[in-house]
TORTI-548120 format. One record per atom (N, C-alpha, C): residue in one letter; residue number from 1; x, y, z; atom name. Coordinates in steps of 0.2 Angstrom, whole numbers, plus 5000, padded with zeros to 4 digits. Layout:
<recs>
<rec A, NUM, <X, Y, Z>, CA>
...
</recs>
This chain:
<recs>
<rec M, 1, <4974, 4940, 5003>, N>
<rec M, 1, <4976, 4947, 5007>, CA>
<rec M, 1, <4981, 4949, 5003>, C>
<rec L, 2, <4983, 4953, 4997>, N>
<rec L, 2, <4984, 4957, 4992>, CA>
<rec L, 2, <4990, 4959, 4999>, C>
<rec G, 3, <4995, 4963, 4997>, N>
<rec G, 3, <5003, 4964, 5000>, CA>
<rec G, 3, <5007, 4970, 4993>, C>
<rec R, 4, <5007, 4975, 4996>, N>
<rec R, 4, <5013, 4978, 4993>, CA>
<rec R, 4, <5021, 4976, 4992>, C>
<rec L, 5, <5025, 4976, 4988>, N>
<rec L, 5, <5031, 4977, 4990>, CA>
<rec L, 5, <5036, 4984, 4987>, C>
<rec G, 6, <5037, 4990, 4993>, N>
<rec G, 6, <5037, 4994, 4986>, CA>
<rec G, 6, <5031, 4998, 4984>, C>
<rec D, 7, <5033, 5004, 4980>, N>
<rec D, 7, <5028, 5006, 4976>, CA>
<rec D, 7, <5026, 5008, 4970>, C>
<rec H, 8, <5031, 5003, 4966>, N>
<rec H, 8, <5028, 4999, 4956>, CA>
<rec H, 8, <5024, 4998, 4960>, C>
<rec P, 9, <5018, 4997, 4953>, N>
<rec P, 9, <5011, 4993, 4954>, CA>
<rec P, 9, <5014, 4983, 4950>, C>
<rec S, 10, <5018, 4986, 4949>, N>
<rec S, 10, <5019, 4979, 4944>, CA>
<rec S, 10, <5024, 4971, 4953>, C>
<rec T, 11, <5022, 4974, 4957>, N>
<rec T, 11, <5023, 4971, 4967>, CA>
<rec T, 11, <5017, 4971, 4970>, C>
<rec T, 12, <5012, 4969, 4968>, N>
<rec T, 12, <5008, 4966, 4969>, CA>
<rec T, 12, <5007, 4962, 4971>, C>
<rec V, 13, <5009, 4959, 4976>, N>
<rec V, 13, <5009, 4951, 4977>, CA>
<rec V, 13, <5003, 4947, 4982>, C>
<rec I, 14, <5002, 4941, 4980>, N>
<rec I, 14, <4991, 4938, 4980>, CA>
<rec I, 14, <4998, 4931, 4988>, C>
<rec L, 15, <4996, 4933, 4993>, N>
<rec L, 15, <4996, 4930, 4998>, CA>
<rec L, 15, <4992, 4927, 5003>, C>
<rec G, 16, <4992, 4916, 5003>, N>
<rec G, 16, <4987, 4915, 5008>, CA>
<rec G, 16, <4985, 4910, 5005>, C>
<rec L, 17, <4977, 4909, 5006>, N>
<rec L, 17, <4973, 4901, 5005>, CA>
<rec L, 17, <4971, 4903, 4998>, C>
<rec V, 18, <4971, 4901, 4990>, N>
<rec V, 18, <4968, 4898, 4987>, CA>
<rec V, 18, <4965, 4899, 4987>, C>
<rec P, 19, <4959, 4896, 4989>, N>
<rec P, 19, <4950, 4901, 4987>, CA>
<rec P, 19, <4946, 4908, 4989>, C>
<rec W, 20, <4951, 4909, 4995>, N>
<rec W, 20, <4952, 4918, 4994>, CA>
<rec W, 20, <4955, 4922, 4987>, C>
<rec I, 21, <4960, 4919, 4985>, N>
<rec I, 21, <4961, 4921, 4978>, CA>
<rec I, 21, <4957, 4922, 4973>, C>
<rec H, 22, <4953, 4916, 4972>, N>
<rec H, 22, <4952, 4915, 4966>, CA>
<rec H, 22, <4942, 4921, 4968>, C>
<rec R, 23, <4943, 4921, 4972>, N>
<rec R, 23, <4937, 4928, 4974>, CA>
<rec R, 23, <4941, 4932, 4970>, C>
<rec T, 24, <4945, 4933, 4972>, N>
<rec T, 24, <4948, 4941, 4967>, CA>
<rec T, 24, <4949, 4940, 4964>, C>
<rec T, 25, <4944, 4947, 4963>, N>
<rec T, 25, <4944, 4954, 4958>, CA>
<rec T, 25, <4945, 4958, 4956>, C>
<rec H, 26, <4952, 4962, 4954>, N>
<rec H, 26, <4954, 4965, 4953>, CA>
<rec H, 26, <4950, 4973, 4947>, C>
<rec S, 27, <4950, 4980, 4947>, N>
<rec S, 27, <4949, 4985, 4949>, CA>
<rec S, 27, <4950, 4984, 4936>, C>
<rec V, 28, <4955, 4981, 4934>, N>
<rec V, 28, <4953, 4982, 4927>, CA>
<rec V, 28, <4947, 4977, 4925>, C>
<rec G, 29, <4942, 4974, 4926>, N>
<rec G, 29, <4937, 4974, 4922>, CA>
<rec G, 29, <4936, 4968, 4923>, C>
<rec S, 30, <4941, 4960, 4919>, N>
<rec S, 30, <4940, 4955, 4919>, CA>
<rec S, 30, <4940, 4951, 4924>, C>
<rec A, 31, <4939, 4944, 4923>, N>
<rec A, 31, <4933, 4940, 4929>, CA>
<rec A, 31, <4943, 4938, 4930>, C>
<rec W, 32, <4945, 4932, 4933>, N>
<rec W, 32, <4954, 4934, 4938>, CA>
<rec W, 32, <4957, 4929, 4935>, C>
<rec S, 33, <4951, 4924, 4929>, N>
<rec S, 33, <4957, 4918, 4927>, CA>
<rec S, 33, <4960, 4924, 4922>, C>
<rec A, 34, <4957, 4926, 4921>, N>
<rec A, 34, <4962, 4930, 4918>, CA>
<rec A, 34, <4969, 4933, 4917>, C>
<rec H, 35, <4967, 4936, 4926>, N>
<rec H, 35, <4975, 4936, 4929>, CA>
<rec H, 35, <4978, 4929, 4928>, C>
<rec V, 36, <4977, 4926, 4931>, N>
<rec V, 36, <4981, 4921, 4928>, CA>
<rec V, 36, <4988, 4919, 4923>, C>
<rec S, 37, <4985, 4919, 4918>, N>
<rec S, 37, <4991, 4918, 4913>, CA>
<rec S, 37, <4992, 4923, 4909>, C>
<rec R, 38, <4989, 4933, 4912>, N>
<rec R, 38, <4994, 4937, 4911>, CA>
<rec R, 38, <4996, 4943, 4914>, C>
<rec E, 39, <4993, 4941, 4921>, N>
<rec E, 39, <4996, 4948, 4925>, CA>
<rec E, 39, <5000, 4943, 4928>, C>
<rec F, 40, <4999, 4939, 4932>, N>
<rec F, 40, <5004, 4936, 4936>, CA>
<rec F, 40, <5008, 4927, 4932>, C>
<rec A, 41, <5014, 4929, 4934>, N>
<rec A, 41, <5018, 4921, 4930>, CA>
<rec A, 41, <5022, 4921, 4932>, C>
<rec F, 42, <5024, 4924, 4938>, N>
<rec F, 42, <5028, 4924, 4941>, CA>
<rec F, 42, <5026, 4918, 4948>, C>
<rec Y, 43, <5029, 4914, 4953>, N>
<rec Y, 43, <5030, 4911, 4962>, CA>
<rec Y, 43, <5033, 4910, 4964>, C>
<rec V, 44, <5031, 4914, 4972>, N>
<rec V, 44, <5036, 4913, 4977>, CA>
<rec V, 44, <5033, 4906, 4979>, C>
<rec Y, 45, <5035, 4900, 4981>, N>
<rec Y, 45, <5032, 4896, 4988>, CA>
<rec Y, 45, <5034, 4893, 4992>, C>
<rec I, 46, <5034, 4891, 4999>, N>
<rec I, 46, <5034, 4888, 5003>, CA>
<rec I, 46, <5031, 4878, 5003>, C>
<rec L, 47, <5035, 4877, 5005>, N>
<rec L, 47, <5034, 4867, 5003>, CA>
<rec L, 47, <5035, 4867, 5012>, C>
<rec A, 48, <5033, 4865, 5014>, N>
<rec A, 48, <5033, 4858, 5023>, CA>
<rec A, 48, <5030, 4853, 5022>, C>
<rec S, 49, <5035, 4849, 5028>, N>
<rec S, 49, <5034, 4841, 5023>, CA>
<rec S, 49, <5030, 4838, 5029>, C>
<rec H, 50, <5032, 4840, 5034>, N>
<rec H, 50, <5019, 4841, 5037>, CA>
<rec H, 50, <5021, 4850, 5041>, C>
<rec E, 51, <5016, 4850, 5047>, N>
<rec E, 51, <5014, 4853, 5050>, CA>
<rec E, 51, <5021, 4852, 5052>, C>
<rec Y, 52, <5023, 4860, 5054>, N>
<rec Y, 52, <5032, 4862, 5058>, CA>
<rec Y, 52, <5036, 4858, 5057>, C>
<rec G, 53, <5035, 4858, 5050>, N>
<rec G, 53, <5041, 4849, 5046>, CA>
<rec G, 53, <5046, 4856, 5046>, C>
<rec T, 54, <5050, 4851, 5040>, N>
<rec T, 54, <5055, 4855, 5035>, CA>
<rec T, 54, <5050, 4860, 5031>, C>
<rec L, 55, <5056, 4864, 5029>, N>
<rec L, 55, <5053, 4869, 5027>, CA>
<rec L, 55, <5059, 4870, 5018>, C>
<rec Y, 56, <5054, 4871, 5012>, N>
<rec Y, 56, <5056, 4874, 5006>, CA>
<rec Y, 56, <5054, 4882, 5004>, C>
<rec V, 57, <5061, 4883, 5002>, N>
<rec V, 57, <5057, 4889, 4997>, CA>
<rec V, 57, <5059, 4890, 4993>, C>
<rec G, 58, <5054, 4891, 4983>, N>
<rec G, 58, <5059, 4890, 4982>, CA>
<rec G, 58, <5054, 4895, 4973>, C>
<rec M, 59, <5055, 4896, 4968>, N>
<rec M, 59, <5053, 4900, 4964>, CA>
<rec M, 59, <5049, 4895, 4956>, C>
<rec T, 60, <5047, 4897, 4954>, N>
<rec T, 60, <5044, 4896, 4949>, CA>
<rec T, 60, <5038, 4898, 4942>, C>
<rec N, 61, <5039, 4897, 4936>, N>
<rec N, 61, <5037, 4903, 4931>, CA>
<rec N, 61, <5026, 4900, 4932>, C>
<rec D, 62, <5028, 4893, 4932>, N>
<rec D, 62, <5023, 4888, 4935>, CA>
<rec D, 62, <5021, 4882, 4939>, C>
<rec L, 63, <5015, 4886, 4946>, N>
<rec L, 63, <5017, 4882, 4948>, CA>
<rec L, 63, <5011, 4875, 4951>, C>
<rec L, 64, <5006, 4873, 4948>, N>
<rec L, 64, <5004, 4870, 4944>, CA>
<rec L, 64, <5009, 4862, 4941>, C>
<rec R, 65, <5014, 4864, 4939>, N>
<rec R, 65, <5017, 4863, 4936>, CA>
<rec R, 65, <5024, 4859, 4942>, C>
<rec R, 66, <5027, 4864, 4945>, N>
<rec R, 66, <5032, 4865, 4951>, CA>
<rec R, 66, <5030, 4859, 4954>, C>
<rec M, 67, <5025, 4863, 4957>, N>
<rec M, 67, <5022, 4854, 4963>, CA>
<rec M, 67, <5019, 4850, 4959>, C>
<rec I, 68, <5018, 4847, 4952>, N>
<rec I, 68, <5018, 4842, 4952>, CA>
<rec I, 68, <5023, 4838, 4952>, C>
<rec E, 69, <5027, 4843, 4950>, N>
<rec E, 69, <5034, 4838, 4952>, CA>
<rec E, 69, <5036, 4837, 4956>, C>
<rec H, 70, <5032, 4841, 4961>, N>
<rec H, 70, <5037, 4842, 4967>, CA>
<rec H, 70, <5035, 4833, 4971>, C>
<rec R, 71, <5030, 4830, 4968>, N>
<rec R, 71, <5025, 4828, 4972>, CA>
<rec R, 71, <5025, 4823, 4969>, C>
<rec E, 72, <5029, 4823, 4965>, N>
<rec E, 72, <5027, 4816, 4964>, CA>
<rec E, 72, <5039, 4814, 4959>, C>
<rec G, 73, <5042, 4821, 4964>, N>
<rec G, 73, <5048, 4816, 4964>, CA>
<rec G, 73, <5054, 4816, 4960>, C>
<rec R, 74, <5049, 4821, 4954>, N>
<rec R, 74, <5053, 4820, 4950>, CA>
<rec R, 74, <5062, 4826, 4950>, C>
<rec I, 75, <5063, 4829, 4951>, N>
<rec I, 75, <5066, 4834, 4955>, CA>
<rec I, 75, <5071, 4831, 4958>, C>
<rec A, 76, <5077, 4828, 4959>, N>
<rec A, 76, <5081, 4827, 4962>, CA>
<rec A, 76, <5084, 4832, 4969>, C>
<rec G, 77, <5084, 4834, 4974>, N>
<rec G, 77, <5088, 4837, 4979>, CA>
<rec G, 77, <5084, 4837, 4984>, C>
<rec F, 78, <5086, 4843, 4989>, N>
<rec F, 78, <5079, 4843, 4997>, CA>
<rec F, 78, <5076, 4840, 4996>, C>
<rec T, 79, <5071, 4844, 4992>, N>
<rec T, 79, <5063, 4838, 4993>, CA>
<rec T, 79, <5060, 4830, 4990>, C>
<rec K, 80, <5067, 4828, 4988>, N>
<rec K, 80, <5064, 4823, 4986>, CA>
<rec K, 80, <5067, 4817, 4995>, C>
<rec P, 81, <5072, 4817, 4998>, N>
<rec P, 81, <5073, 4814, 5002>, CA>
<rec P, 81, <5069, 4815, 5007>, C>
<rec Y, 82, <5068, 4821, 5010>, N>
<rec Y, 82, <5064, 4825, 5014>, CA>
<rec Y, 82, <5053, 4827, 5012>, C>
<rec K, 83, <5053, 4822, 5006>, N>
<rec K, 83, <5046, 4821, 5006>, CA>
<rec K, 83, <5040, 4829, 5009>, C>
<rec V, 84, <5044, 4833, 5004>, N>
<rec V, 84, <5046, 4839, 5006>, CA>
<rec V, 84, <5040, 4844, 5000>, C>
<rec N, 85, <5035, 4843, 5001>, N>
<rec N, 85, <5029, 4842, 4994>, CA>
<rec N, 85, <5022, 4847, 4997>, C>
<rec R, 86, <5021, 4851, 5001>, N>
<rec R, 86, <5016, 4850, 5005>, CA>
<rec R, 86, <5016, 4859, 5006>, C>
<rec L, 87, <5009, 4861, 5001>, N>
<rec L, 87, <5012, 4870, 4997>, CA>
<rec L, 87, <5008, 4873, 5004>, C>
<rec V, 88, <5012, 4878, 5008>, N>
<rec V, 88, <5007, 4879, 5015>, CA>
<rec V, 88, <5008, 4887, 5011>, C>
<rec H, 89, <5013, 4891, 5005>, N>
<rec H, 89, <5012, 4900, 5007>, CA>
<rec H, 89, <5014, 4900, 4999>, C>
<rec F, 90, <5013, 4904, 4996>, N>
<rec F, 90, <5016, 4906, 4989>, CA>
<rec F, 90, <5012, 4913, 4992>, C>
<rec E, 91, <5016, 4917, 4985>, N>
<rec E, 91, <5013, 4925, 4983>, CA>
<rec E, 91, <5018, 4923, 4973>, C>
<rec A, 92, <5011, 4925, 4969>, N>
<rec A, 92, <5013, 4932, 4963>, CA>
<rec A, 92, <5015, 4936, 4963>, C>
<rec F, 93, <5017, 4938, 4957>, N>
<rec F, 93, <5024, 4943, 4955>, CA>
<rec F, 93, <5021, 4943, 4946>, C>
<rec T, 94, <5021, 4949, 4946>, N>
<rec T, 94, <5023, 4951, 4937>, CA>
<rec T, 94, <5027, 4949, 4934>, C>
<rec F, 95, <5037, 4951, 4937>, N>
<rec F, 95, <5041, 4951, 4935>, CA>
<rec F, 95, <5044, 4946, 4943>, C>
<rec V, 96, <5050, 4943, 4934>, N>
<rec V, 96, <5052, 4939, 4937>, CA>
<rec V, 96, <5059, 4940, 4943>, C>
<rec E, 97, <5059, 4948, 4941>, N>
<rec E, 97, <5067, 4950, 4946>, CA>
<rec E, 97, <5062, 4951, 4953>, C>
<rec H, 98, <5056, 4954, 4954>, N>
<rec H, 98, <5056, 4954, 4959>, CA>
<rec H, 98, <5053, 4947, 4962>, C>
<rec A, 99, <5051, 4943, 4957>, N>
<rec A, 99, <5052, 4935, 4962>, CA>
<rec A, 99, <5057, 4932, 4963>, C>
<rec I, 100, <5064, 4933, 4958>, N>
<rec I, 100, <5072, 4932, 4960>, CA>
<rec I, 100, <5074, 4933, 4968>, C>
<rec Q, 101, <5070, 4941, 4968>, N>
<rec Q, 101, <5072, 4947, 4971>, CA>
<rec Q, 101, <5068, 4944, 4980>, C>
<rec R, 102, <5064, 4941, 4978>, N>
<rec R, 102, <5058, 4940, 4985>, CA>
<rec R, 102, <5060, 4930, 4987>, C>
<rec E, 103, <5062, 4927, 4980>, N>
<rec E, 103, <5064, 4921, 4984>, CA>
<rec E, 103, <5071, 4918, 4989>, C>
<rec R, 104, <5075, 4925, 4983>, N>
<rec R, 104, <5083, 4928, 4991>, CA>
<rec R, 104, <5082, 4932, 4995>, C>
<rec T, 105, <5075, 4934, 4995>, N>
<rec T, 105, <5076, 4937, 5003>, CA>
<rec T, 105, <5071, 4931, 5010>, C>
<rec L, 106, <5067, 4928, 5004>, N>
<rec L, 106, <5065, 4924, 5012>, CA>
<rec L, 106, <5066, 4917, 5013>, C>
<rec K, 107, <5075, 4914, 5007>, N>
<rec K, 107, <5077, 4906, 5009>, CA>
<rec K, 107, <5084, 4910, 5018>, C>
<rec P, 108, <5083, 4915, 5020>, N>
<rec P, 108, <5091, 4916, 5023>, CA>
<rec P, 108, <5084, 4915, 5028>, C>
<rec W, 109, <5081, 4921, 5028>, N>
<rec W, 109, <5075, 4922, 5032>, CA>
<rec W, 109, <5077, 4914, 5036>, C>
<rec R, 110, <5076, 4916, 5046>, N>
<rec R, 110, <5074, 4911, 5053>, CA>
<rec R, 110, <5068, 4910, 5050>, C>
<rec R, 111, <5068, 4904, 5053>, N>
<rec R, 111, <5066, 4896, 5053>, CA>
<rec R, 111, <5059, 4899, 5057>, C>
<rec D, 112, <5056, 4905, 5061>, N>
<rec D, 112, <5052, 4910, 5068>, CA>
<rec D, 112, <5048, 4911, 5061>, C>
<rec W, 113, <5050, 4915, 5057>, N>
<rec W, 113, <5048, 4922, 5053>, CA>
<rec W, 113, <5048, 4918, 5048>, C>
<rec K, 114, <5048, 4910, 5046>, N>
<rec K, 114, <5046, 4909, 5040>, CA>
<rec K, 114, <5040, 4904, 5044>, C>
<rec T, 115, <5040, 4904, 5049>, N>
<rec T, 115, <5035, 4901, 5051>, CA>
<rec T, 115, <5028, 4907, 5052>, C>
<rec N, 116, <5030, 4912, 5054>, N>
<rec N, 116, <5023, 4918, 5053>, CA>
<rec N, 116, <5023, 4918, 5047>, C>
<rec L, 117, <5022, 4919, 5045>, N>
<rec L, 117, <5022, 4923, 5036>, CA>
<rec L, 117, <5019, 4914, 5034>, C>
<rec I, 118, <5020, 4908, 5035>, N>
<rec I, 118, <5013, 4906, 5031>, CA>
<rec I, 118, <5011, 4905, 5035>, C>
<rec E, 119, <5008, 4906, 5045>, N>
<rec E, 119, <5006, 4904, 5047>, CA>
<rec E, 119, <4996, 4910, 5047>, C>
<rec R, 120, <5002, 4918, 5046>, N>
<rec R, 120, <5000, 4923, 5045>, CA>
<rec R, 120, <4993, 4921, 5040>, C>
<rec D, 121, <4994, 4919, 5036>, N>
<rec D, 121, <4989, 4916, 5029>, CA>
<rec D, 121, <4985, 4910, 5030>, C>
<rec N, 122, <4989, 4902, 5033>, N>
<rec N, 122, <4986, 4897, 5032>, CA>
<rec N, 122, <4989, 4897, 5040>, C>
<rec P, 123, <4985, 4897, 5044>, N>
<rec P, 123, <4989, 4895, 5053>, CA>
<rec P, 123, <4985, 4886, 5053>, C>
<rec H, 124, <4982, 4884, 5049>, N>
<rec H, 124, <4981, 4874, 5050>, CA>
<rec H, 124, <4988, 4873, 5050>, C>
<rec W, 125, <4994, 4875, 5044>, N>
<rec W, 125, <4998, 4872, 5037>, CA>
<rec W, 125, <4995, 4867, 5034>, C>
<rec Q, 126, <4988, 4871, 5031>, N>
<rec Q, 126, <4985, 4866, 5026>, CA>
<rec Q, 126, <4988, 4865, 5019>, C>
<rec D, 127, <4989, 4862, 5012>, N>
<rec D, 127, <4989, 4859, 5010>, CA>
<rec D, 127, <4987, 4863, 5002>, C>
<rec L, 128, <4992, 4872, 5000>, N>
<rec L, 128, <4982, 4874, 4997>, CA>
<rec L, 128, <4985, 4869, 4990>, C>
<rec F, 129, <4990, 4863, 4986>, N>
<rec F, 129, <4988, 4862, 4981>, CA>
<rec F, 129, <4982, 4861, 4979>, C>
<rec P, 130, <4975, 4857, 4979>, N>
<rec P, 130, <4971, 4858, 4982>, CA>
<rec P, 130, <4970, 4860, 4975>, C>
<rec G, 131, <4965, 4869, 4979>, N>
<rec G, 131, <4965, 4872, 4974>, CA>
<rec G, 131, <4969, 4877, 4972>, C>
<rec V, 132, <4975, 4876, 4971>, N>
<rec V, 132, <4976, 4880, 4960>, CA>
<rec V, 132, <4978, 4872, 4961>, C>
<rec Q, 133, <4975, 4868, 4957>, N>
<rec Q, 133, <4971, 4861, 4953>, CA>
<rec Q, 133, <4965, 4865, 4953>, C>
<rec R, 134, <4963, 4868, 4955>, N>
<rec R, 134, <4957, 4868, 4954>, CA>
<rec R, 134, <4956, 4875, 4949>, C>
<rec L, 135, <4962, 4879, 4953>, N>
<rec L, 135, <4963, 4890, 4948>, CA>
<rec L, 135, <4963, 4888, 4942>, C>
<rec N, 136, <4969, 4879, 4943>, N>
<rec N, 136, <4968, 4881, 4932>, CA>
<rec N, 136, <4964, 4879, 4931>, C>
<rec C, 137, <4962, 4872, 4934>, N>
<rec C, 137, <4957, 4870, 4928>, CA>
<rec C, 137, <4950, 4876, 4927>, C>
<rec E, 138, <4950, 4878, 4931>, N>
<rec E, 138, <4943, 4885, 4931>, CA>
<rec E, 138, <4948, 4889, 4928>, C>
<rec A, 139, <4952, 4894, 4926>, N>
<rec A, 139, <4956, 4896, 4920>, CA>
<rec A, 139, <4956, 4894, 4914>, C>
<rec I, 140, <4958, 4887, 4915>, N>
<rec I, 140, <4956, 4884, 4904>, CA>
<rec I, 140, <4949, 4887, 4902>, C>
<rec V, 141, <4946, 4883, 4907>, N>
<rec V, 141, <4940, 4883, 4907>, CA>
<rec V, 141, <4938, 4889, 4906>, C>
<rec H, 142, <4939, 4896, 4910>, N>
<rec H, 142, <4935, 4900, 4907>, CA>
<rec H, 142, <4939, 4907, 4901>, C>
<rec G, 143, <4945, 4901, 4898>, N>
<rec G, 143, <4948, 4906, 4893>, CA>
<rec G, 143, <4953, 4909, 4894>, C>
<rec A, 144, <4960, 4906, 4902>, N>
<rec A, 144, <4964, 4911, 4900>, CA>
<rec A, 144, <4970, 4906, 4899>, C>
<rec S, 145, <4970, 4902, 4892>, N>
<rec S, 145, <4977, 4899, 4891>, CA>
<rec S, 145, <4982, 4900, 4888>, C>
<rec G, 146, <4977, 4910, 4888>, N>
<rec G, 146, <4984, 4913, 4883>, CA>
<rec G, 146, <4982, 4914, 4878>, C>
<rec E, 147, <4974, 4914, 4878>, N>
<rec E, 147, <4971, 4918, 4871>, CA>
<rec E, 147, <4970, 4924, 4873>, C>
<rec M, 148, <4969, 4931, 4868>, N>
<rec M, 148, <4963, 4934, 4872>, CA>
<rec M, 148, <4956, 4935, 4872>, C>
<rec D, 149, <4953, 4936, 4880>, N>
<rec D, 149, <4948, 4940, 4878>, CA>
<rec D, 149, <4945, 4941, 4873>, C>
<rec P, 150, <4938, 4941, 4871>, N>
<rec P, 150, <4937, 4943, 4863>, CA>
<rec P, 150, <4936, 4950, 4867>, C>
<rec R, 151, <4935, 4951, 4873>, N>
<rec R, 151, <4933, 4958, 4877>, CA>
<rec R, 151, <4938, 4963, 4874>, C>
<rec D, 152, <4943, 4959, 4877>, N>
<rec D, 152, <4951, 4963, 4878>, CA>
<rec D, 152, <4952, 4964, 4871>, C>
<rec K, 153, <4949, 4962, 4863>, N>
<rec K, 153, <4952, 4966, 4859>, CA>
<rec K, 153, <4952, 4972, 4857>, C>
<rec P, 154, <4958, 4976, 4856>, N>
<rec P, 154, <4956, 4985, 4854>, CA>
<rec P, 154, <4949, 4983, 4845>, C>
<rec E, 155, <4943, 4988, 4847>, N>
<rec E, 155, <4937, 4989, 4843>, CA>
<rec E, 155, <4940, 4989, 4838>, C>
<rec D, 156, <4945, 4989, 4832>, N>
<rec D, 156, <4945, 4986, 4828>, CA>
<rec D, 156, <4944, 4980, 4825>, C>
<rec D, 157, <4947, 4977, 4828>, N>
<rec D, 157, <4949, 4970, 4827>, CA>
<rec D, 157, <4947, 4964, 4826>, C>
<rec R, 158, <4941, 4967, 4832>, N>
<rec R, 158, <4933, 4961, 4832>, CA>
<rec R, 158, <4931, 4961, 4825>, C>
<rec N, 159, <4929, 4955, 4823>, N>
<rec N, 159, <4924, 4954, 4818>, CA>
<rec N, 159, <4915, 4952, 4819>, C>
</recs>
């Protein structure tokens, strides 16, 4: 589900399961892989220890790296002792300010509100991490590793 926070075009948010997101393309014409590296750069996420378990809200600019850090226990803090490492919800933002604001909004939410948010797009509390891994691998294969797609270059820059 694509959502919009306010009227600014940079506040497009991607919600829900990764396979659904992967099928999404935008009217700008490029494949989804181009949007992974260029359009959406900041993520707000919710982790759970298990279905209806302990919840954690966080924000990152690299969702794959951050999930690996949580899963391998590299981050000392709340998530490590409680084994909170199941990715159950995430939203993508273009600008860091919007991601920070969303994280600050979600953190104090009541538990039932967070549960409703998770279950709206992920009713079975599936771990979304495998889809993030696949999405990242496909983005690299399709050239979204930070280099500009040749089709996006201005005409006078092409050889």
